[in-house]
C-alpha positions as CSV (number, residue, x, y, z in Angstrom):
1,X,45.3,-5.8,32.7
2,X,46.4,-2.1,32.0
3,X,48.4,-1.2,28.9
4,X,49.0,2.4,27.8
5,X,46.2,3.8,29.8
6,X,43.7,1.2,28.4
7,X,42.0,-1.6,30.3
8,X,41.6,-5.0,28.7
9,X,39.6,-8.0,30.0
10,X,42.3,-10.6,30.1
11,X,41.0,-13.1,27.5
12,X,44.4,-15.0,27.3
13,X,45.1,-14.6,23.5
14,X,44.3,-10.9,23.8
15,X,46.3,-10.3,26.9
16,X,49.3,-12.0,25.3
17,X,48.8,-9.9,22.2
18,X,48.7,-6.6,24.2
19,X,52.0,-7.6,25.8
20,X,53.6,-8.2,22.4
21,X,52.1,-4.9,21.2
22,X,53.5,-3.1,24.1
23,X,57.0,-4.6,23.5
24,X,56.8,-3.4,19.9
25,X,56.0,0.1,21.1
26,X,52.6,0.4,19.6
27,X,50.7,3.5,20.9
28,X,46.9,3.6,21.5
29,X,46.8,6.9,19.6
30,X,47.9,5.7,16.2
31,X,45.7,7.1,13.5
32,X,45.8,4.2,11.0
33,X,47.8,1.3,9.8
34,X,51.1,2.3,7.9
35,X,51.3,2.1,4.1
36,X,54.2,-0.2,3.1
37,X,53.5,-1.1,-0.6
38,X,52.7,1.2,-3.3
39,X,50.3,0.1,-6.1
40,X,53.0,-1.4,-8.3
41,X,54.5,-3.3,-5.4
42,X,51.2,-4.7,-4.4
43,X,50.6,-6.0,-8.0
44,X,54.0,-7.6,-8.0
45,X,53.5,-9.2,-4.6
46,X,50.1,-10.5,-5.7
47,X,51.6,-12.1,-8.8
48,X,54.2,-14.2,-7.0
49,X,52.1,-15.1,-3.9
50,X,51.1,-18.7,-3.7
51,X,47.4,-17.7,-3.0
52,X,47.1,-15.8,-6.2
53,X,45.8,-18.8,-8.3
54,X,43.2,-19.6,-5.6
55,X,41.8,-16.1,-5.1
56,X,38.7,-16.8,-7.2
57,X,37.8,-19.7,-4.9
58,X,38.3,-17.6,-1.7
59,X,36.3,-14.7,-3.2
60,X,33.4,-17.0,-4.1
61,X,33.4,-18.6,-0.7
62,X,33.1,-15.3,1.2
63,X,31.4,-13.2,-1.4
64,X,28.0,-13.4,0.3
65,X,29.6,-12.5,3.6
66,X,31.4,-9.5,2.2
67,X,28.9,-8.2,-0.3
68,X,25.5,-8.9,1.2
69,X,26.4,-7.9,4.7
70,X,28.5,-4.9,5.8
71,X,31.8,-6.8,5.9
72,X,35.1,-6.5,4.3
73,X,37.3,-9.4,3.3
74,X,41.1,-9.0,3.5
75,X,43.8,-11.3,2.4
76,X,47.4,-10.6,3.5
77,X,50.9,-12.0,3.0
78,X,52.9,-13.6,5.9
79,X,53.9,-10.1,7.3
80,X,50.3,-8.9,7.5
81,X,50.5,-6.7,4.3
82,X,47.1,-6.5,2.7
83,X,47.2,-7.7,-0.8
84,X,43.5,-8.2,-1.7
85,X,40.3,-6.7,-0.2
86,X,36.6,-7.1,-1.2
87,X,33.4,-5.6,0.2
88,X,30.6,-3.1,-0.5
89,X,31.6,0.5,-1.4
90,X,30.3,2.0,1.9
91,X,32.4,-0.4,4.0
92,X,35.5,0.1,1.8
93,X,35.3,3.8,2.3
94,X,35.1,3.4,6.1
95,X,38.0,0.9,6.1
96,X,40.2,3.3,4.0
97,X,40.1,5.8,6.9
98,X,42.0,3.2,9.1
99,X,44.2,1.8,6.3
100,X,42.3,-1.5,5.9
101,X,43.1,-1.6,2.2
102,X,45.7,-3.0,-0.2
103,X,49.3,-2.0,0.6
104,X,48.9,-1.4,4.4
105,X,50.4,-3.4,7.1
106,X,48.3,-5.1,9.8
107,X,50.9,-6.9,11.8
108,X,50.8,-6.5,15.6
109,X,54.1,-4.6,15.5
110,X,52.5,-2.1,13.2
111,X,49.0,-1.6,14.7
112,X,48.9,-3.7,17.8
113,X,46.2,-6.4,18.6
114,X,44.0,-7.0,15.6
115,X,42.4,-10.1,13.8
116,X,45.1,-10.2,11.1
117,X,48.2,-9.5,13.1
118,X,47.2,-11.6,16.2
119,X,46.3,-14.6,14.0
120,X,49.6,-14.4,12.3
121,X,51.4,-14.2,15.6
122,X,49.5,-17.1,17.3
123,X,49.3,-19.3,14.2
124,X,45.5,-19.9,14.8
125,X,42.2,-18.3,14.1
126,X,41.5,-15.2,16.4
127,X,38.6,-12.9,17.0
128,X,39.2,-9.4,18.2
129,X,36.3,-7.4,19.4
130,X,36.1,-3.6,19.7
131,X,38.0,-2.3,22.7
132,X,40.3,-5.5,22.5
133,X,42.2,-3.6,19.9
134,X,45.2,-1.6,21.2
135,X,44.6,1.3,18.8
136,X,41.6,3.4,19.9
137,X,40.8,4.2,16.2
138,X,39.9,0.5,15.8
139,X,37.4,0.4,18.6
140,X,34.5,0.7,16.2
141,X,35.7,-2.4,14.5
142,X,35.7,-6.2,15.1
143,X,37.6,-8.7,13.0
144,X,38.1,-12.4,12.7
145,X,41.3,-13.7,11.0
146,X,42.8,-17.1,10.3
147,X,46.3,-17.9,9.1
148,X,47.1,-19.9,6.0
149,X,50.0,-22.4,6.1
150,X,51.9,-23.6,3.0
151,X,51.9,-27.4,3.1
152,X,55.1,-27.5,1.2
153,X,57.3,-25.3,3.5
154,X,55.2,-25.6,6.8
155,X,55.4,-21.9,7.1
156,X,52.5,-19.4,7.4
157,X,52.1,-17.6,4.0
158,X,49.2,-15.2,4.8
159,X,46.0,-14.5,6.6
160,X,42.3,-14.4,5.5
161,X,40.3,-11.8,7.6
162,X,36.6,-10.6,7.7
163,X,36.2,-7.2,9.4
164,X,33.2,-5.1,10.1
165,X,32.0,-2.4,12.5
166,X,31.1,-3.7,15.9
167,X,27.4,-4.0,15.3
168,X,27.8,-6.1,12.2
169,X,30.4,-8.8,12.9
170,X,29.1,-12.0,14.6
171,X,31.7,-13.9,16.7
172,X,30.9,-17.1,14.6
173,X,32.7,-15.4,11.7
174,X,35.9,-16.9,13.2
175,X,34.7,-20.3,12.2
176,X,34.1,-19.1,8.7
177,X,37.5,-17.7,8.2
178,X,39.1,-20.8,9.7
179,X,37.2,-23.0,7.2
180,X,38.2,-20.7,4.4
181,X,41.9,-21.0,5.4
182,X,41.6,-24.8,5.6
183,X,40.1,-24.9,2.2
184,X,42.9,-22.7,0.8
185,X,45.4,-25.0,2.4
186,X,43.8,-28.0,0.8
187,X,44.0,-26.4,-2.6
188,X,47.7,-25.6,-2.0
189,X,48.3,-29.2,-1.1
190,X,46.6,-30.5,-4.3
191,X,48.9,-28.2,-6.2
192,X,51.9,-29.5,-4.1
193,X,51.0,-33.2,-4.9
194,X,50.8,-32.5,-8.6
195,X,54.0,-30.7,-8.5
196,X,55.6,-33.6,-6.5
197,X,54.4,-36.1,-9.1
198,X,55.9,-34.2,-12.0
199,X,59.2,-33.8,-10.2
200,X,59.3,-37.5,-9.4
201,X,58.5,-38.3,-13.1
202,X,61.4,-36.0,-14.2
203,X,64.1,-37.0,-11.8
204,X,63.4,-40.4,-10.6
205,X,65.8,-42.0,-13.1
206,X,68.7,-40.2,-11.4
207,X,68.2,-41.9,-8.0
208,X,70.3,-44.9,-9.0
209,X,69.0,-47.0,-6.1
210,X,70.8,-45.2,-3.2
211,X,69.8,-41.7,-3.8
212,X,67.1,-39.6,-2.1
213,X,65.1,-37.0,-4.0
214,X,64.2,-33.9,-1.9
215,X,62.3,-30.7,-2.6
216,X,63.9,-27.3,-2.1
217,X,61.8,-27.1,1.1
218,X,63.4,-30.3,2.4
219,X,60.5,-32.8,1.9
220,X,61.6,-36.3,0.7
221,X,59.9,-37.0,-2.6
222,X,61.4,-40.4,-3.3
223,X,63.8,-42.8,-1.5
224,X,64.7,-46.5,-1.4
225,X,63.0,-46.5,2.1
226,X,59.3,-45.9,1.5
227,X,58.8,-44.9,5.0
228,X,61.0,-41.9,4.5
229,X,58.7,-40.3,1.9
230,X,57.2,-37.1,3.3
231,X,59.8,-36.6,6.1
232,X,61.5,-33.2,6.1
233,X,65.3,-32.6,6.1
234,X,67.4,-29.5,6.6
235,X,68.9,-29.0,3.2
236,X,71.4,-26.2,2.7
237,X,70.3,-23.6,0.2
238,X,73.6,-24.1,-1.8
239,X,73.8,-27.8,-1.3
240,X,76.4,-29.5,0.8
241,X,76.2,-32.1,3.6
242,X,72.8,-33.3,4.8
243,X,72.0,-35.8,7.5
244,X,69.6,-38.5,6.5
245,X,66.9,-39.9,8.7
246,X,69.1,-43.0,9.6
247,X,71.9,-40.7,10.7
248,X,74.1,-41.2,7.6
249,X,75.7,-38.1,5.8
250,X,74.7,-37.4,2.3
251,X,75.8,-34.7,-0.3
252,X,73.1,-32.6,-1.7
253,X,73.3,-32.0,-5.5
254,X,71.1,-29.1,-6.6
255,X,68.9,-29.9,-9.6
256,X,66.6,-26.9,-10.2
257,X,63.6,-27.3,-7.9
258,X,65.0,-30.5,-6.2
259,X,68.1,-31.8,-4.5
260,X,69.5,-35.3,-5.1
261,X,71.1,-36.6,-2.0
262,X,73.8,-39.3,-2.4
263,X,75.2,-40.9,0.7
264,X,78.8,-39.8,1.1
265,X,80.1,-43.1,2.8
266,X,79.0,-46.6,3.3
267,X,77.9,-49.5,1.3
268,X,74.9,-51.6,0.3
269,X,71.6,-49.8,0.6
270,X,73.5,-46.8,1.7
271,X,76.4,-47.3,-0.6
272,X,78.7,-44.7,-1.9
273,X,78.0,-43.1,-5.2
274,X,79.4,-44.9,-8.2
275,X,82.1,-43.5,-10.4
276,X,81.4,-40.1,-11.9
277,X,81.2,-41.8,-15.5
278,X,78.3,-43.9,-14.3
279,X,76.2,-41.1,-13.0
280,X,74.0,-39.0,-15.2
281,X,75.1,-35.4,-15.7
282,X,72.5,-33.1,-14.1
283,X,71.0,-30.3,-16.1
284,X,72.2,-27.3,-14.1
285,X,70.3,-24.7,-16.2
286,X,67.3,-22.9,-14.7
287,X,64.2,-25.0,-14.4
288,X,61.0,-23.6,-15.9
289,X,57.9,-25.5,-14.7
290,X,54.6,-24.8,-16.8
291,X,51.1,-25.6,-15.4
292,X,48.9,-25.1,-18.4
293,X,46.5,-28.0,-18.3
294,X,42.8,-27.4,-17.4
295,X,43.2,-23.9,-16.1
296,X,42.1,-20.4,-16.9
297,X,45.0,-19.0,-14.9
298,X,48.2,-20.5,-16.4
299,X,51.3,-20.1,-14.3
300,X,54.9,-21.0,-14.3
301,X,57.6,-21.5,-11.7
302,X,61.2,-20.5,-12.4
303,X,63.5,-22.4,-10.1
304,X,60.6,-22.7,-7.7
305,X,59.4,-19.0,-7.8
306,X,55.8,-18.6,-8.8
307,X,55.1,-16.5,-11.9
308,X,51.6,-15.7,-13.1
309,X,51.2,-15.7,-16.9
310,X,48.9,-13.9,-19.3
311,X,47.2,-16.2,-21.8
312,X,49.4,-14.9,-24.7
313,X,52.6,-15.5,-22.7
314,X,51.4,-19.0,-21.7
315,X,50.7,-19.7,-25.4
316,X,54.2,-18.5,-26.4
317,X,55.9,-20.7,-23.7
318,X,53.8,-23.7,-24.7
319,X,54.9,-23.3,-28.3
320,X,58.6,-22.8,-27.4
321,X,58.4,-25.8,-25.1
322,X,57.1,-27.9,-28.1
323,X,59.9,-26.6,-30.3
324,X,63.1,-26.7,-28.3
325,X,65.1,-26.1,-31.4
326,X,63.5,-22.7,-31.6
327,X,61.0,-20.8,-33.9
328,X,61.6,-17.9,-36.2
329,X,59.5,-14.8,-35.8
330,X,57.4,-15.7,-38.8
331,X,56.8,-19.3,-37.6
332,X,55.9,-18.2,-34.1
333,X,53.6,-15.6,-35.5
334,X,51.9,-18.1,-37.6
335,X,51.5,-20.6,-34.7
336,X,49.9,-17.9,-32.6
337,X,47.8,-15.9,-35.1
338,X,47.6,-17.8,-38.2
339,X,47.5,-15.9,-41.5
340,X,46.7,-12.6,-39.6
341,X,49.9,-12.6,-37.6
342,X,52.8,-10.3,-37.6
343,X,56.4,-10.8,-36.4
344,X,56.3,-7.3,-35.1
345,X,53.5,-8.2,-32.7
346,X,55.4,-11.3,-31.7
347,X,58.5,-9.2,-31.1
348,X,56.6,-7.0,-28.7
349,X,55.2,-10.0,-26.7
350,X,58.7,-11.6,-26.5
351,X,60.0,-8.3,-25.1
352,X,57.4,-8.4,-22.3
353,X,58.0,-12.0,-21.6
354,X,61.7,-11.5,-21.4
355,X,61.2,-8.7,-18.8
356,X,59.4,-11.3,-16.7
357,X,61.6,-14.3,-17.3
358,X,65.0,-12.8,-17.9
359,X,67.7,-14.3,-20.1
360,X,66.1,-17.7,-20.5
361,X,64.1,-16.4,-23.4
362,X,66.5,-16.2,-26.4
363,X,66.1,-14.8,-29.9
364,X,67.3,-15.7,-33.4
365,X,65.5,-18.1,-33.3
366,X,63.1,-17.6,-30.3
367,X,63.8,-20.4,-27.9
368,X,64.0,-21.3,-24.1
369,X,67.5,-21.6,-22.7
370,X,66.4,-23.6,-19.6
371,X,65.3,-27.1,-18.5
372,X,61.5,-27.3,-19.0
373,X,59.0,-29.3,-16.9
374,X,55.7,-28.8,-18.6
375,X,52.6,-30.7,-17.4
376,X,51.3,-31.3,-20.9
377,X,54.8,-32.6,-22.1
378,X,54.9,-34.9,-19.3
379,X,51.5,-36.3,-20.2
380,X,52.7,-36.7,-23.7
381,X,55.8,-38.6,-22.7
382,X,53.9,-40.8,-20.3
383,X,51.4,-41.8,-23.2
384,X,54.4,-42.4,-25.4
385,X,55.8,-44.8,-22.8
386,X,52.5,-46.5,-22.4
387,X,52.0,-45.4,-18.8
388,X,48.3,-44.6,-19.1
389,X,47.5,-44.5,-15.5
390,X,50.1,-41.9,-14.8
391,X,49.2,-39.9,-17.8
392,X,45.5,-39.8,-16.9
393,X,46.4,-38.9,-13.3
394,X,48.4,-35.9,-14.4
395,X,46.0,-34.8,-17.0
396,X,44.1,-32.0,-15.2
397,X,42.1,-30.9,-18.3
398,X,42.6,-29.4,-21.8
399,X,45.8,-27.5,-22.7
400,X,45.0,-23.7,-22.3
401,X,41.3,-24.1,-22.8
402,X,40.7,-20.4,-23.5
403,X,43.4,-20.2,-26.2
404,X,42.5,-19.6,-29.8
405,X,46.1,-19.9,-31.2
406,X,46.0,-22.3,-34.1
407,X,49.0,-24.4,-33.0
408,X,47.8,-24.5,-29.4
409,X,44.3,-25.6,-30.5
410,X,45.9,-28.4,-32.6
411,X,48.1,-29.6,-29.7
412,X,45.1,-29.4,-27.3
413,X,42.9,-31.4,-29.5
414,X,45.5,-34.0,-30.2
415,X,46.4,-34.5,-26.5
416,X,42.7,-34.7,-25.6
417,X,42.0,-37.4,-28.2
418,X,45.1,-39.4,-27.1
419,X,44.1,-39.3,-23.5
420,X,40.6,-40.5,-24.2
421,X,41.6,-43.3,-26.6
422,X,44.3,-44.5,-24.2
423,X,42.0,-44.5,-21.2
424,X,39.2,-46.3,-23.2
425,X,41.5,-48.8,-25.1
426,X,44.4,-49.5,-22.6
427,X,43.5,-48.0,-19.3
428,X,42.8,-50.0,-16.1
429,X,39.4,-49.5,-14.3
430,X,41.1,-47.0,-11.9
431,X,42.6,-45.1,-14.9
432,X,39.3,-44.9,-16.7
433,X,37.5,-43.7,-13.5
434,X,40.2,-41.0,-13.2
435,X,39.6,-40.0,-16.8
436,X,35.9,-39.9,-16.2
437,X,36.4,-37.2,-13.4
438,X,38.0,-34.8,-15.7
439,X,36.0,-32.0,-17.4
440,X,36.4,-33.8,-20.7
441,X,35.4,-37.2,-19.3
442,X,32.5,-36.2,-17.2
443,X,30.2,-36.1,-20.3
444,X,31.8,-39.1,-22.1
445,X,29.1,-41.7,-22.4
446,X,31.4,-44.2,-23.9
447,X,33.7,-44.0,-20.9
448,X,30.7,-44.5,-18.5
449,X,29.6,-47.6,-20.5
450,X,33.1,-49.1,-20.3
451,X,33.2,-48.4,-16.6
452,X,29.9,-50.4,-16.2
453,X,31.7,-53.3,-17.8
454,X,35.0,-53.2,-16.0
455,X,34.2,-52.2,-12.4
456,X,33.4,-55.1,-10.0
457,X,29.7,-55.4,-9.1
458,X,30.3,-54.4,-5.5
459,X,32.4,-51.3,-6.4
460,X,30.7,-48.2,-4.9
461,X,31.7,-46.1,-7.9
462,X,29.1,-48.0,-10.0
463,X,26.3,-46.0,-8.4
464,X,27.9,-42.7,-9.5
465,X,28.4,-44.1,-12.9
466,X,24.8,-45.1,-13.2
467,X,23.6,-41.7,-12.0
468,X,25.7,-39.8,-14.4
469,X,25.0,-42.2,-17.3
470,X,21.2,-41.7,-16.8
471,X,21.5,-38.0,-16.7
472,X,23.4,-38.0,-20.0
473,X,20.8,-40.3,-21.6
474,X,18.1,-38.0,-20.5
475,X,19.7,-35.0,-22.0
């Protein structure tokens, strides 16, 4: 196959990629990938990207490949724009000459056939070797890329790529990046399942039997028909009419991160909604979701948009969530810093937080003007209601484990004690086992002793309990 005076052995994916590159007008003589993001834009794009919380995992997985060999790891967004790179200095210098660095675009439309752009175009892992690249400047390089799909939306959100000069990259690298992409997707799915559980806990009471709870991406979270869960619907962004899986028409009522679908006509299982006076009034304020349990990288979602948080901002949001009536500058300062605090310092932090979250952060007193869905508050509520199994399931670890703020430490310790005592005193065998898998529970000898008592003798989990118990006793 001849394209722009170059000859390509027609390996099918490469041949198709060259055709797409030619249709996009990519020339063989391009000097480098185009710069599309400046440094500040790259930082902003990283902060809101779904892969940002999982970057340490991907770096650890590929660190030996990138650092101990002459390879470069690149992670891009869905358009092929490089957001993160990692590799030894000599390789990074070589890569900079062709634009293989943060802020540059590696879509097929920008540079033609390459591991990143071609993987994004085909939706599968791809390997591109030397002269298989359209651009001649890339003929010294080979690359393997694999797309990453968001399990919530079903859309590709980025690509993980390993690139090196021709002599250094082994074709088997494509299997490595494919495995890394699947691992990232698995972690995203864990996040999604936890978020789903919190949303169900928050909104399940509004279903009123005939309703259907749907995510903003159209996935059914809860419905009277159990076999509907997980199906995907086309939900209008502003609400409106939606066709249910059984063909009935429902009206979509936006509720922050979810929609409540109520059948517009019919009776019985698909009955019409009751009188307005019988239905709960939805909270139409913005929804702030806080993920603060068991993580060194706290984060938030404002109406579904991911927002990274510094530790200090996470502490402030946790305290304001605990005090919906608001806190004065003096009280917030004392909660954050103890006797060494200053309202002036708090005022500066609030100013920075307001720049990130906008008008939902109010002053005089400091408070949050939004609906709040915080993981630690949900765990507290479930414990208050006696639902130990659900509380333990949602308890991912201690509240802001790196925080030294006095009020956060107090809340963290109280919640940890309540979870432990509830699991030991009132939890089922499954709840106690779930607690024993947490960071706090793994070293809890009393929990292991209780599991030895309550698990059936033929339960395979007993072997793990015995092994861990023996290790703790030896220590």
